[in-house]
C-alpha positions as a printed NumPy array, in Angstrom:
array([[  55.139,   14.841, -181.65 ],
       [  57.976,   13.354, -183.745],
       [  59.654,   12.378, -180.481],
       [  56.515,   10.451, -179.555],
       [  56.636,    8.45 , -182.792],
       [  60.338,    7.789, -182.282],
       [  59.659,    6.587, -178.765],
       [  56.872,    4.294, -179.977],
       [  59.121,    2.932, -182.733],
       [  61.974,    2.393, -180.281],
       [  59.749,    0.594, -177.77 ],
       [  58.211,   -1.553, -180.504],
       [  61.592,   -2.542, -181.958],
       [  63.053,   -3.26 , -178.533],
       [  60.227,   -5.616, -177.609],
       [  60.132,   -7.124, -181.115],
       [  63.845,   -7.965, -181.195],
       [  63.789,   -9.42 , -177.693],
       [  60.609,  -11.373, -178.415],
       [  61.707,  -12.723, -181.777],
       [  63.536,  -15.683, -180.272],
       [  60.651,  -16.713, -178.035],
       [  58.092,  -16.424, -180.831],
       [  60.222,  -18.488, -183.217],
       [  60.568,  -21.173, -180.566],
       [  56.819,  -21.135, -179.877],
       [  56.057,  -21.482, -183.587],
       [  58.534,  -24.338, -184.04 ],
       [  57.058,  -26.185, -181.081],
       [  53.586,  -26.208, -182.677],
       [  54.444,  -28.735, -185.439],
       [  56.582,  -30.657, -182.939],
       [  53.509,  -31.133, -180.773],
       [  51.506,  -32.285, -183.796],
       [  54.023,  -35.113, -184.41 ],
       [  54.332,  -36.272, -180.793],
       [  50.694,  -35.854, -179.76 ],
       [  47.435,  -37.117, -181.177],
       [  44.821,  -34.577, -182.303],
       [  42.951,  -35.337, -179.063],
       [  46.039,  -34.74 , -176.881],
       [  46.805,  -31.541, -178.814],
       [  43.263,  -30.35 , -178.178],
       [  43.537,  -31.169, -174.467],
       [  46.84 ,  -29.277, -174.271],
       [  45.171,  -26.267, -175.875],
       [  42.286,  -26.465, -173.401],
       [  44.711,  -26.538, -170.447],
       [  46.557,  -23.511, -171.817],
       [  43.249,  -21.734, -172.341],
       [  42.058,  -22.567, -168.817],
       [  45.205,  -21.125, -167.256],
       [  44.571,  -17.936, -169.224],
       [  41.055,  -17.778, -167.772],
       [  42.01 ,  -18.563, -164.176],
       [  44.901,  -16.085, -163.828],
       [  43.009,  -12.756, -164.092],
       [  40.216,  -14.171, -161.943],
       [  42.328,  -15.386, -159.007],
       [  44.578,  -12.302, -159.135],
       [  41.714,   -9.813, -159.625],
       [  43.67 ,   -8.687, -162.699],
       [  46.06 ,   -6.833, -160.392],
       [  48.927,   -6.868, -162.886],
       [  47.062,   -4.27 , -164.972],
       [  47.306,   -1.902, -162.015],
       [  50.941,   -2.881, -161.476],
       [  51.788,   -1.613, -164.952],
       [  49.59 ,    1.474, -164.925],
       [  50.661,    2.788, -161.516],
       [  54.351,    1.861, -161.704],
       [  54.342,    4.013, -164.851],
       [  53.046,    6.969, -162.842],
       [  55.774,    9.02 , -161.125],
       [  53.368,   10.113, -158.392],
       [  53.308,    6.626, -156.913],
       [  55.997,    4.935, -154.823],
       [  57.379,    1.979, -156.795],
       [  57.967,   -0.08 , -153.649],
       [  54.376,    0.362, -152.535],
       [  53.077,   -0.421, -156.034],
       [  54.914,   -3.75 , -156.277],
       [  54.381,   -4.796, -152.655],
       [  50.661,   -3.966, -152.719],
       [  50.231,   -5.791, -156.031],
       [  51.875,   -8.963, -154.742],
       [  49.919,   -8.949, -151.472],
       [  46.653,   -8.618, -153.421],
       [  47.43 ,  -11.005, -156.282],
       [  49.404,  -13.976, -154.971],
       [  47.093,  -15.292, -152.193],
       [  44.295,  -15.899, -154.687],
       [  46.659,  -17.8  , -156.948],
       [  47.811,  -19.927, -154.02 ],
       [  44.178,  -20.899, -153.446],
       [  44.384,  -22.791, -156.744],
       [  45.946,  -25.68 , -154.859],
       [  42.644,  -26.154, -153.063],
       [  40.949,  -26.07 , -156.436],
       [  43.238,  -28.857, -157.695],
       [  41.878,  -31.278, -155.082],
       [  38.283,  -30.26 , -155.807],
       [  38.769,  -30.592, -159.579],
       [  40.427,  -33.976, -159.187],
       [  37.566,  -35.355, -157.105],
       [  34.686,  -33.777, -159.036],
       [  35.837,  -33.877, -162.653],
       [  37.671,  -37.19 , -162.577],
       [  40.022,  -36.183, -165.415],
       [  43.814,  -36.191, -165.077],
       [  45.703,  -37.486, -162.081],
       [  46.166,  -35.39 , -158.95 ],
       [  49.781,  -34.748, -159.985],
       [  48.542,  -33.196, -163.226],
       [  46.24 ,  -30.82 , -161.354],
       [  48.897,  -29.84 , -158.832],
       [  51.372,  -28.937, -161.609],
       [  48.717,  -26.992, -163.504],
       [  47.685,  -25.011, -160.402],
       [  51.31 ,  -24.454, -159.381],
       [  51.843,  -23.028, -162.872],
       [  48.949,  -20.64 , -162.247],
       [  50.536,  -19.463, -158.993],
       [  53.916,  -18.938, -160.648],
       [  52.155,  -17.233, -163.544],
       [  50.603,  -14.731, -161.132],
       [  54.024,  -13.817, -159.755],
       [  55.452,  -13.644, -163.287],
       [  52.698,  -11.338, -164.553],
       [  53.084,   -8.912, -161.651],
       [  56.872,   -8.749, -161.88 ],
       [  56.841,   -8.519, -165.689],
       [  54.346,   -5.647, -165.675],
       [  56.414,   -3.919, -163.008],
       [  59.448,   -4.094, -165.308],
       [  57.358,   -2.799, -168.177],
       [  55.867,    0.004, -166.094],
       [  59.305,    1.134, -164.919],
       [  60.396,    1.232, -168.575],
       [  62.852,   -1.668, -168.356],
       [  61.636,   -2.905, -171.716],
       [  64.514,   -5.213, -172.651],
       [  64.426,   -7.028, -169.312],
       [  60.643,   -7.264, -169.638],
       [  60.784,   -8.688, -173.149],
       [  63.612,  -11.141, -172.373],
       [  61.42 ,  -12.887, -169.798],
       [  59.531,  -14.515, -172.655],
       [  62.764,  -15.624, -174.321],
       [  64.005,  -17.191, -171.084],
       [  60.744,  -19.067, -170.58 ],
       [  60.634,  -20.253, -174.199],
       [  64.19 ,  -21.594, -174.155],
       [  63.415,  -23.523, -170.971],
       [  60.209,  -24.866, -172.561],
       [  62.105,  -25.951, -175.689],
       [  64.784,  -27.833, -173.73 ],
       [  62.24 ,  -29.472, -171.417],
       [  60.05 ,  -30.49 , -174.372],
       [  63.023,  -32.07 , -176.095],
       [  63.744,  -34.128, -172.984],
       [  60.232,  -35.157, -171.98 ],
       [  58.355,  -35.107, -175.283],
       [  60.954,  -36.151, -177.876],
       [  63.427,  -38.268, -175.927],
       [  61.129,  -39.795, -173.306],
       [  57.979,  -39.663, -175.484],
       [  55.675,  -38.951, -172.53 ],
       [  52.987,  -37.175, -174.585],
       [  50.643,  -34.795, -172.798],
       [  52.299,  -35.411, -169.412],
       [  55.632,  -34.387, -170.932],
       [  54.169,  -31.086, -172.068],
       [  52.665,  -30.363, -168.627],
       [  56.021,  -31.051, -166.926],
       [  57.818,  -28.903, -169.509],
       [  55.373,  -26.039, -169.06 ],
       [  55.77 ,  -26.175, -165.289],
       [  59.577,  -26.101, -165.563],
       [  59.436,  -23.109, -167.929],
       [  57.324,  -21.159, -165.416],
       [  59.848,  -21.881, -162.636],
       [  62.714,  -20.617, -164.808],
       [  60.778,  -17.497, -165.793],
       [  59.914,  -16.742, -162.162],
       [  63.552,  -16.959, -161.086],
       [  64.58 ,  -14.666, -163.955],
       [  61.952,  -12.052, -163.086],
       [  62.74 ,  -12.13 , -159.369],
       [  66.346,  -11.264, -160.201],
       [  65.692,   -8.714, -162.96 ],
       [  63.039,   -6.78 , -161.02 ],
       [  65.234,   -6.447, -157.908],
       [  62.303,   -7.851, -156.02 ],
       [  64.26 ,   -8.101, -152.782],
       [  64.711,   -4.304, -152.799],
       [  61.167,   -3.369, -153.831],
       [  59.043,   -5.951, -152.031],
       [  58.397,   -5.771, -148.304],
       [  55.189,   -6.463, -146.438],
       [  55.646,   -3.14 , -144.648],
       [  55.348,   -1.363, -148.015],
       [  51.802,   -2.618, -148.461],
       [  49.507,    0.411, -148.564],
       [  45.739,    0.246, -147.982],
       [  45.098,    3.431, -149.966],
       [  47.006,    2.002, -152.907],
       [  45.108,   -1.276, -152.571],
       [  41.758,    0.509, -152.637],
       [  42.703,    2.51 , -155.723],
       [  44.185,   -0.54 , -157.468],
       [  41.042,   -2.594, -156.88 ],
       [  38.835,    0.238, -158.122],
       [  40.944,    0.248, -161.29 ],
       [  41.197,   -3.536, -161.659],
       [  37.803,   -4.931, -160.698],
       [  36.072,   -3.787, -163.914],
       [  38.99 ,   -5.322, -165.839],
       [  38.632,   -8.741, -164.192],
       [  35.276,   -9.577, -165.792],
       [  36.57 ,   -7.832, -168.899],
       [  39.445,  -10.32 , -169.054],
       [  36.959,  -13.143, -168.513],
       [  34.747,  -11.862, -171.313],
       [  37.777,  -11.647, -173.622],
       [  38.563,  -15.214, -172.69 ],
       [  35.028,  -16.23 , -173.658],
       [  35.424,  -14.584, -177.051],
       [  38.927,  -15.949, -177.594],
       [  38.671,  -19.429, -176.162],
       [  35.136,  -20.543, -175.291],
       [  34.837,  -21.886, -178.83 ],
       [  37.481,  -24.491, -177.931],
       [  35.345,  -25.815, -175.097],
       [  32.231,  -25.823, -177.234],
       [  34.072,  -27.623, -180.032],
       [  35.215,  -30.222, -177.503],
       [  31.622,  -30.565, -176.248],
       [  29.946,  -30.828, -179.653],
       [  32.679,  -32.42 , -181.804],
       [  35.336,  -33.799, -179.434],
       [  38.905,  -32.889, -178.492],
       [  40.224,  -33.759, -181.976],
       [  38.258,  -30.856, -183.473],
       [  39.753,  -28.614, -180.807],
       [  43.229,  -29.809, -181.824],
       [  42.635,  -28.981, -185.496],
       [  41.221,  -25.576, -184.522],
       [  44.267,  -24.921, -182.341],
       [  46.605,  -25.654, -185.264],
       [  44.521,  -23.432, -187.556],
       [  45.117,  -20.607, -185.071],
       [  48.9  ,  -21.074, -185.139],
       [  49.401,  -19.419, -188.539],
       [  47.271,  -16.336, -187.745],
       [  49.161,  -16.382, -184.457],
       [  52.212,  -15.196, -186.399],
       [  50.449,  -11.894, -186.979],
       [  49.185,  -11.74 , -183.409],
       [  52.846,  -11.744, -182.336],
       [  53.163,   -8.268, -183.86 ],
       [  49.848,   -7.298, -182.278],
       [  51.102,   -8.23 , -178.798],
       [  54.437,   -6.491, -179.29 ],
       [  52.823,   -3.315, -180.56 ],
       [  50.193,   -3.282, -177.811],
       [  52.844,   -3.426, -175.093],
       [  54.856,   -0.625, -176.691],
       [  51.833,    1.512, -177.587],
       [  50.251,    1.431, -174.135],
       [  53.444,    2.837, -172.622],
       [  53.721,    5.592, -175.261],
       [  50.008,    6.461, -175.039],
       [  50.262,    7.031, -171.291],
       [  53.368,    9.191, -171.607],
       [  51.653,   11.373, -174.249],
       [  48.399,   11.722, -172.367],
       [  48.808,   15.503, -171.955],
       [  50.27 ,   16.13 , -175.411],
       [  48.283,   18.912, -177.14 ],
       [  48.497,   16.97 , -180.434],
       [  47.373,   13.774, -178.721],
       [  44.323,   13.11 , -180.928],
       [  46.324,   13.57 , -184.131],
       [  49.011,   11.201, -182.885],
       [  46.519,    8.548, -181.697],
       [  44.701,    8.726, -185.053],
       [  47.89 ,    8.357, -187.077],
       [  49.008,    5.4  , -184.99 ],
       [  45.586,    3.719, -185.359],
       [  45.553,    4.121, -189.144],
       [  49.143,    2.96 , -189.575],
       [  48.476,    0.005, -187.292],
       [  45.447,   -0.977, -189.386],
       [  47.5  ,   -0.751, -192.587],
       [  50.297,   -2.919, -191.192],
       [  47.857,   -5.547, -189.927],
       [  46.113,   -5.79 , -193.316],
       [  49.47 ,   -6.16 , -195.102],
       [  50.232,   -8.953, -192.654],
       [  46.93 ,  -10.631, -193.542],
       [  47.762,  -10.465, -197.244],
       [  51.02 ,  -12.262, -196.48 ],
       [  49.421,  -14.949, -194.322],
       [  46.893,  -15.671, -197.091],
       [  49.835,  -16.377, -199.414],
       [  51.896,  -18.61 , -197.119],
       [  49.305,  -20.01 , -194.693],
       [  48.148,  -23.098, -196.554],
       [  51.644,  -24.317, -197.595],
       [  52.821,  -23.915, -194.004],
       [  49.982,  -26.084, -192.689],
       [  50.605,  -28.781, -195.294],
       [  54.397,  -28.948, -194.972],
       [  54.933,  -28.241, -191.268],
       [  52.157,  -30.144, -189.521],
       [  51.267,  -33.826, -189.356],
       [  48.702,  -34.878, -191.983],
       [  45.925,  -35.42 , -189.402],
       [  45.843,  -31.613, -189.021],
       [  45.863,  -30.825, -192.767],
       [  42.3  ,  -29.481, -192.954],
       [  43.294,  -26.619, -190.632],
       [  44.176,  -24.453, -193.691],
       [  40.46 ,  -24.024, -194.454],
       [  39.869,  -21.893, -191.367],
       [  42.871,  -19.554, -191.652],
       [  41.148,  -16.658, -193.523],
       [  38.416,  -16.205, -190.921],
       [  40.865,  -16.601, -188.035],
       [  43.328,  -14.088, -189.487],
       [  40.5  ,  -11.534, -189.731],
       [  39.878,  -12.265, -186.045],
       [  43.46 ,  -11.235, -185.317],
       [  43.048,   -7.898, -187.118],
       [  39.759,   -7.045, -185.395],
       [  41.217,   -8.135, -182.047],
       [  44.232,   -5.89 , -182.654],
       [  42.045,   -2.857, -183.365],
       [  39.996,   -3.67 , -180.264],
       [  43.212,   -3.74 , -178.262],
       [  44.298,   -0.384, -179.654],
       [  41.018,    1.261, -178.664],
       [  40.779,   -0.729, -175.444],
       [  44.144,    0.563, -174.257],
       [  42.539,    4.014, -174.031],
       [  40.36 ,    2.808, -171.155],
       [  43.488,    1.986, -169.185],
       [  45.289,    5.165, -170.259],
       [  42.423,    7.358, -169.016],
       [  41.791,    5.137, -165.954],
       [  38.178,    4.582, -167.024],
       [  37.766,    0.842, -167.404],
       [  33.99 ,    0.402, -167.325],
       [  33.69 ,    0.851, -171.073],
       [  36.124,   -2.027, -171.551],
       [  33.831,   -4.204, -169.436],
       [  30.589,   -3.248, -171.194],
       [  32.027,   -3.708, -174.686],
       [  33.473,   -7.135, -173.966],
       [  30.279,   -8.357, -172.27 ],
       [  28.298,   -7.51 , -175.397],
       [  30.869,   -9.178, -177.643],
       [  31.166,  -12.265, -175.433],
       [  27.395,  -12.795, -175.275],
       [  27.235,  -12.504, -179.056],
       [  30.043,  -15.039, -179.385],
       [  28.493,  -17.603, -177.033],
       [  25.023,  -17.439, -178.596],
       [  26.448,  -17.811, -182.101],
       [  28.675,  -20.707, -181.001],
       [  25.623,  -22.622, -179.844],
       [  23.88 ,  -21.868, -183.146],
       [  26.762,  -22.346, -185.597],
       [  28.975,  -25.155, -184.267],
       [  26.327,  -27.951, -184.427],
       [  25.54 ,  -26.918, -188.009],
       [  28.858,  -25.967, -189.657],
       [  31.367,  -27.34 , -187.146],
       [  34.788,  -25.713, -186.779],
       [  33.948,  -22.941, -189.227],
       [  31.044,  -22.003, -186.949],
       [  33.471,  -21.399, -184.079],
       [  35.628,  -19.142, -186.257],
       [  32.662,  -17.123, -187.556],
       [  31.228,  -16.701, -184.041],
       [  34.524,  -15.286, -182.824],
       [  34.97 ,  -12.78 , -185.634],
       [  31.379,  -11.496, -185.293],
       [  31.841,  -11.105, -181.522],
       [  35.017,   -9.103, -182.137],
       [  33.279,   -6.862, -184.669],
       [  30.442,   -6.093, -182.245],
       [  32.997,   -5.137, -179.567],
       [  34.943,   -2.968, -182.029],
       [  31.856,   -1.012, -183.076],
       [  30.986,   -0.296, -179.438],
       [  34.526,    0.818, -178.577],
       [  34.859,    2.975, -181.68 ],
       [  31.988,    5.181, -180.54 ],
       [  32.504,    4.875, -176.782],
       [  36.166,    5.939, -176.776],
       [  35.256,    9.211, -178.476],
       [  34.59 ,   10.387, -174.924],
       [  38.38 ,   10.463, -174.486],
       [  39.926,   10.788, -177.934],
       [  38.634,   11.665, -181.381],
       [  40.279,    9.152, -183.719],
       [  39.787,    9.866, -187.407],
       [  39.874,    7.041, -189.93 ],
       [  41.637,    7.612, -193.26 ],
       [  38.749,    6.585, -195.521],
       [  40.503,    6.358, -198.901],
       [  43.385,    4.341, -197.515],
       [  41.055,    1.979, -195.623],
       [  38.865,    1.303, -198.682],
       [  41.93 ,    0.577, -200.809],
       [  43.214,   -1.972, -198.297],
       [  39.813,   -3.593, -197.855],
       [  39.479,   -4.1  , -201.631],
       [  42.849,   -5.887, -201.735],
       [  41.819,   -7.933, -198.722],
       [  38.504,   -9.071, -200.257],
       [  40.243,  -10.15 , -203.486],
       [  42.94 ,  -12.024, -201.562],
       [  40.326,  -13.643, -199.344],
       [  38.275,  -14.908, -202.326],
       [  41.317,  -16.24 , -204.209],
       [  42.521,  -18.174, -201.149],
       [  39.889,  -20.857, -201.754],
       [  40.594,  -21.08 , -205.506],
       [  43.026,  -23.891, -206.297],
       [  45.822,  -23.643, -208.852],
       [  48.969,  -21.777, -209.805],
       [  47.081,  -18.805, -211.252],
       [  45.302,  -18.075, -207.972],
       [  48.523,  -18.362, -206.   ],
       [  50.345,  -16.121, -208.46 ],
       [  47.7  ,  -13.384, -208.254],
       [  47.833,  -13.499, -204.448],
       [  51.61 ,  -13.072, -204.573],
       [  51.218,  -10.085, -206.919],
       [  48.634,   -8.471, -204.59 ],
       [  51.044,   -8.856, -201.666],
       [  53.9  ,   -7.311, -203.694],
       [  51.669,   -4.384, -204.738],
       [  50.768,   -3.726, -201.112],
       [  54.407,   -3.914, -200.004],
       [  55.435,   -1.405, -202.698],
       [  52.457,    0.861, -202.027],
       [  53.196,    1.017, -198.29 ],
       [  56.983,    0.725, -198.402],
       [  57.352,    4.125, -196.738],
       [  55.337,    2.956, -193.721],
       [  57.262,   -0.305, -193.532],
       [  60.646,    1.41 , -193.731],
       [  59.612,    3.941, -191.074],
       [  59.318,    1.146, -188.537],
       [  62.972,    0.174, -188.746],
       [  64.379,    3.603, -189.527],
       [  66.577,    4.789, -186.689],
       [  65.945,    8.494, -187.09 ]])
């Protein structure tokens, strides 16, 4: 079992180190956008990004989930896995070009060139997702992780040219995003040895049938997650305007620092969980990982509640300054989302994805109903509260449903201790003054000392 923890730590560190550059670039770009875009343009940019995230799983029938899961299984031919995935996923993405003409004529927003670049980005994104998950599934973790760095560097350079030097606003961002997807696609085509693995003759109907059986429940699941994650942006735009969406997007940037670790861990953990599926101490290992993950996420929250407000005030343009108010609720969203992801990965590991669908439908419906109730009354805070409640509902369902596969035991004493620190930190966040800030710093230091062994274990080589 120690080898399993070492493997998880190695995978996590590999992805973390490779992703560090891309995440730093992404974070630095956020305040840059706030200075070169209005709050309305920032909100529109966020909506475009969100829409691409919705469209991709839908047009590709979420095939990249199968690409990862089955390329990780030695019983399946890697050439057939990649070729079948591409044949299933890419045609739907190509159909987005037809959608661009329909959207241009019906919606009347953006020029046709805008829509074509957005839909072309979706098509390239489909190819990128499939190739990236193939790299991940074949355990080429560094090459997989470096794809994000390559894309981010291209985005940074393009943004400097079109946004800073040419000052083209929202159009400059769209062009930059499109260029970054082209660069990422070229990188992944080379790194995945696509020319050796992809042939139309390798397409296999039996594989396709099994992939679709695996993926189809995940497609609405991805849509439901999108509703919980991003529908609040659309409802904010509807009820309060794009400026409110821009402020909400900035408020999410600071909690997004913690979600970076969530994404890195999820990618590493899913691989390790699959490889330890038949381990006799599987339940003990899964439980320990869950509890340690929860502890690390809470420590991260304590840190964000110390540095979040100053970062908003000093890094972002003053029109976005009120974003600090919403950070505590949104950072709790990240923690609950992370725990959902940890439990949700079990559905993929055990190739039983219906539970993932049912849990996210319940959470998404909760989120939408509460958005309609809360946003007209309490504005942006209503969107944040709706999201966190939707996540909690999903987590409760998954906690009990996944016991069909694995019996995860929660360390009660440790969890209560962390929750007490979290409640105190949460309450003090809204208290102004040096005393409040000092106490929050002390709470963070206490947590770091208390859990130093866990923190050191992450970077320990042996």
